[in-house]
N, C-alpha and C positions, 0 to 999 in steps of 0.2 A: 471284216467288221459286221457284215450283215448276218453272220452266223452267231453273233454274240447272244447269249442268253442271260437275261437280267431279272433279278428279283426286285420288285418294288414293294415298299411298305408305307402305309398311310395310317396315321393316328392323330390327326390334328384336332379332332373334336370328339364325337361320340361314336364313330364307326371305325372298327379295327379291320383293316383290309390288307391283303397281300395278293400280288399278281406276278405272273411270269410272262415276259415278252421275248420273242425271238424275231429279230428284224423289227418290222412294224406290226407283227401279228401277235395278238394276245393269246397265250396258251391256257391261262387260267386267271380268274379275277374273283377272289373270294372275299366276302365281307361279313362281319358279325355286327349286328345292330344292338343297341342298348335300350331295352324297353323300360328300364327303371326310371328314366327321366320323365316319362309320361305323367307319373303321379305328382311330380313337382312343377309341371307346367313349363319346363325348360331344362337345359343341360346343367347339371350340378358338377362342377369341375372335379371335385374330389372323388365322386362316385364314378365319373368317366374314366379317370386315370386308373382306378382300381379294376374296373371292368376290362380295360385294355390289358392289364397284367394277366387277367384270367384268360383272355381271348387270343392273345398274340401267337402263342405257340401252336394251338390247334389250327388257327387260321393259316399260318405259314405252312404247317405240315399238309393241310388240305390243298393248298395252292400247288405244292410240289406233286402231290398225289394226282390231282386232276390234270396237271400238265404232263404227267408221266415223265418227270425229270428228276434225276438224282441231285442232291445238294451239291456234290462236287463237280457238277456240269456247268454251274453258273459262272459267268464271266465277271459279274460285279453285283453290288447291292445298292439300290437307290432308296432313299428314305425322305420323308417330309421333315425338313428342318424347321419350317415355319411358313407363314404365320399360323397361329392357332392357340389353343389352350396349353399353357406351358407344361402342366402335369401330364397331359395326354401326349404331347410331343416327346417328352422325356422317355416315355415307355418305348415308343417306336425308335427313337434315336439310339437309346441304350441297347436295344435288341439288335438293331442293324449293325452297330459298332462291334458288338460281341460276336455276331455271326460272321461278319467280314473278317475279323481277326482269326476266328477258328478255322475258316475256310481259306484264309490267306488270299482274299480277292479285294479289288479296289472298292472304295466307299464313295458314293456320289450323293451330295446333298441336293434337295429339290425344293424350289419355292412352290408352295401349294397353289398360289394364284396363277403362276405361269403354267402349272400342270393342267388346271382347268381349261386354259386357252389352247395349249398344245395337245390336248386330248383329241382335237380335230385331226391330228396326223396319224392316229392309230388306224391301222389298215381298214377296219370295218366300221369306223366312226361315221364316215360319209362316203358316198359313191366316189367323189374326188375331194381331196383336201383343199382348203382355201389357198388362193394365190396371194402372195405379198404384193403390196401392203393390203391388210384388211382390218376392219373394225370388229372388235369383239365386245359385246355387251356381257360382262361377267357379273352375274347376279345370283346372290345366295342369301342365307340367313345372316351372314357376317359381313358381306361385302356387296357393294353395287358400284360398278364403274364402267366407263367406256374406255377401251384400250385400243390405241393405234399400234398394230403389230407390223413392224417393218421387216423383221426377220425373226427366226426362231427365238433369239435371245436379245432382240432389240425392240423393246416395247415402251410405249409412252402412255401414261394415264392422262387422258385429256378431259375427263369429267368423272366425278365421284360423289357419293352421298356426303352431305355435310352433317348428317345426324344418323337416323336409322337406316339400315339396309332394307331392301324391298322384302326379303324373306322374313326379316324381323317384324316388319309392318304387318305382313300376313299373320304371323303368330300372335302378335299383340292384339290385333283386331279380332282374331279368333278367340282370344281370351275374353274379350268384351262380349262376344256371342256365346260364351260358355262352351266352346269347343275344346276337344283334347289337343294336347301338344304332340307332334307339330301340326299346326292348324292349316298350313299351306295346302297340302294335298286334300284335306277335308273340304276346304273352301272351293278348291278346284272341282271336286266331285259334286258338291251341292249346287254350285253355280250353273252346272249343266241343266238343272231343272228350273232355273230362275230367270227373271227378266233383268238384263243388265242395265236397262234404262229406267228401272223403277225408282231409284234414288240417286241424287247427285251429291258429290262430296267435293270439298275444296281441293284445288290443285295448286302447287307452288308456282311462283312466277320468278324463277331465277334466270338471269340474263345469259349465262354461259352454258356449258354442257353439264354442270353439276346437278345433282338430285337432292331432294329433301322429301322424307316420308313421315316426319313427325306431325306435319300439318294435317294430313289425311287421317292419321290415327286420332288426333284430337277432334277433328271434325266428326268422325264416326262416333266417338265417345259422347260428345255433347248432344248429337242427334239422337242417339239411343237413350240417353238419360231423359231427354225431353219427351220422347215417344212413350217410354216405359211408365212415366208419371201419368200419362193419359190412359195407357193400356198395358197392364203388367204382362200380358202375353204377346206383346208386340214382336219380340225377337222370334219366339216360337212360331207365330203365325206368318212371319215374313222372312224366315231364315234363308230360303233359297234365293229370293230376290235380293236380300242384303248381301249375300255372298257374291252373287253375280255382279251387283253394282260396285262393290268394293274391288273385285277382281278387274273389272273393266277400267276403273279409275286408275289402279296401280299400273296396269299395262299401258294405258294411254300416257301416263307420266314417263314410263320407260321408253316407249316408242317415239314420243315427241322429240326427246333429246337425241336419240339415236338417229332419227331422220335428219335433224338439224346438222349433226356432226358429219354424217355421210354426204350431205349436200354441200356443206361448207368446204370440206376437205376433198370433195370430188372422188370419193372412194365408193365403189359399187360392190366390193366383196365384203359381206357382212355376216358375222357369226354370233351365236349366243352360247353361253357356257355357264356352269354353276348349277346349284340345286334348283333354282327357280326356272331354269331353262327347261325343266321337266313339265312345267305348267302347260296344260293342253291349250289354253286360250292364247298364251304368248306364242306358242308354236304355230297355232292356226293364224294368228294375226300376221306373223312373219310370212307365212305361205300366201295368205290372201293379198298381201300388199307388195310382194316382190316384183310383179310385173309393172304395177303403177310406178314404183320407185326405181325400176331398172336395176334391181339388186340380184346378185348371185348369193343365195343364202346358204348357211351351213348350220344345221340343227343336229346336235349330237344324239347318238343312241341313248335311250333312257339310262342304261347302266353306266354311261360315262358322264352323266349330269351331276349326280350326287357325289359326295366324297368317296373316292375309290382308288385302289392302288394301281389300276391299269394306266391311269394318266401319270402317276408317279414313275412307273416303269418306262413310259414313253419318253419323258423328259430325261430320265437316267440314260436311256439308250442314245439320245442325241448328244448328251454330254460325254458319254463313253467314247463316241466316235471322234469327239474333239479332244479327248484326253483330259477332261476337266474333272479331276478327282479331289476329294477332301481327305483329311486324315483323322486319326482318333482323338485329336484335340478339339474337334468340332463339338458344338453343343447346341441344343434346341434353343429356339428364340421365338417368343410370342409375337414379335413384330419383325417383319422381313420384307423390305422394299422390293417392289416388282423390278 
């Protein structure tokens, strides 16, 4: 089973990706991004699915070429069934089903959120993988949740956002600052030159492990409207400090609940996953606080943070070993419980 070679396909949002895994080692991980959404300030589902149709064959071909593997050498095909944008998922699902049928290999459906978490078990993701049980802060543009991971496929969401995701908050606040989409990486870059204590923004006061980011978004909006009335150049003159202050506020919100969950559940194995786990300040905060909190932390390589097919291939490999296959009757689903 360790010699199995599996093709992974990811198309849940606006990245078309294909990867090939052998054992736990990634032989190739190719992605095509879609720049077209930048001019609209967000992902346009119809444009995303059309771009997937254009990208998927070249991306899969390149993944085979880089891995130096022939198509008939693969043992199975794993694909993202959901959650995500239905039109985008349909492209990857249909392609995976067609290729599996033509090559006569098993088909394996993968939950996109499980894949973000299980990316930590890719051979080069961490020096050592997390030990069960561990907590995983899974945070992206579409999802923000704390997951208690008891085993590979035994996961419990103990806290999640009740409104916006953290990545969505970064993007929407970035829009207030007139930054390009996606704003998260831009805020991260500008924040390095700013003072994170320059401005204070409201934080939610939820009792459990749930998150809320709509409040900080509104707090920033009202603050900016008030200051711009006094000084039309306020954003331009204070952009670095604004970005640093917003970033600090969002990371404090994320970390406070994660610390509470780890303390309450007495879990000291703590991981982060998802697109926002690429944020340099979040990664540094995890590093800076691990000794104080007594945590063993797991921070994925950058290439395994955003949507990628390597994580899909990793989950497919685990399911392949368990003989968990699907058939051609399967279909994409926008909602897919963890």
